[in-house]
N, C-alpha and C positions, 0 to 999 in steps of 0.2 A: 727423765726427759722434762725439759723446761717448756714453758709456754712459747718462748721465742722459737725453739726448735720445732715445736708442733705447728706453729703458724707458718714457718718457712717450708716445712714439708707439705702442708696443705696447699700453699701457694704454688710451689713447684709442680705438684700433682695436678692442680687445676690448669696450669699452663700446658702441661703435656696432654691432658685430656682435651683441651680446647684445640690444640694442634691436630690431634688424631681425628677429632670430630670434623674439623674443616677439611682435612684431606679426604675423609669419607664422603662428605657432601659434594666436594668437587668431583670425585670419582663417579659418584652417582649421576651428577648432571652430565658429565662426559658420556657415560654409558647411554643415557636417554637420548642425547643428541646424535650419537653415532648410530643408535638403533633406528632413529627416525631417518637418518641419511641412507642407511642400508635398505630400509623399506622403500624409500623413494626410488633408489637405484633399481631395486628388484621390480617394482611396478613398471618402470620405464622399459627395462629389459624384456619383461614379459609382454608388454604391449608391442614392442618392435618385433619380437619373435612371432607373436600371433599374426600381426599384419604381414610379415615376410612370408610366413607359411601359407597364408591365404593367397598372396600374390603369386607364389611359386606354383600353386596348383590351378591357377586360373589363366586362361588364354588372354593375350593382351587386348583383344577386341572387347572384352568384358570389364576392362579397367578404365576408369575415367577420373580426372582430377579437375576440380573447379572450386576456386576460392577456399583453399585449404580444407576441402572436403574430398576424401578419397572414397570412391565407390568401386567396389569389387563385386561383380555380379549383382546380387541383391543385398549386399552388406555395405553399410555406409559408416565410415570413420570420420569424426569431426570433433573439433574442440568447441565446447560450450561452457563459458565461464572459465573455471579452472579444472574442468573434467574432460577427459578424452572419452568420447562415447562411441560405442559400437552399436549401431542402430539406436536404440533408446536406453541401453544398459551401460553402466559406467565400467570402462576398461581400466582407467587410471585416474587418480586424483592429484591435485596440486601441480597441475601442468600449466606452465606459463606460455609455452609456444608449441604449436604443432604445424609444421610447414611441409608441404609436398610440392615437388616440381617434377614435371615430366618433360624430358628432352629426348625426343625420338623414342628409342626403346629403353632409355635409362630413366628409372624412377628413383628420385632422391627423397628420403624421409628424414626429418629432423624433429626430435622431441626434446623439449627442455623443461626442467622442473622449476617450480618457484623457489625463491631463496628460503633457506632454513634459518633457524635462529643464529646459526654460526656463519651465515652469509654464504653458504655453499649452494651451488647450482649444479645439477646433474644434467648433462646433455648427451644424447646419443644420436648418431647419424648413420644411416646406411644407404647404400646405392644398390639398387637391384636392376638387373637386365630382364626385361619382360620377354616371355616366350611367345612365339608365334602361334 
């Protein structure tokens, strides 16, 4: 084996390893970003589910809406900074918008997350009919 052949082999092997390494790093970044997105979606779904469950079990005269604050009996849901709070405990983080509108017996809730690194925004909206 000559020196030229050895150098060519090492160069080709280095290029192949560099390609494999870059593919691995790209896959790892994608996994991290997608995990972050799934966690955000899960937090928002859990928040909507908890609020909906609370609303469904409470009579409409104990539910009030004022300035994007939802009060259900003695529980208060509101956005403070980027955190959705249930009374004083954090229900969800990285929330950009929490809006509530009450139109007669229809309560519309919209929760929107902040942008992720990939510029993704998760938004969920639900409309509930209040019980008498």
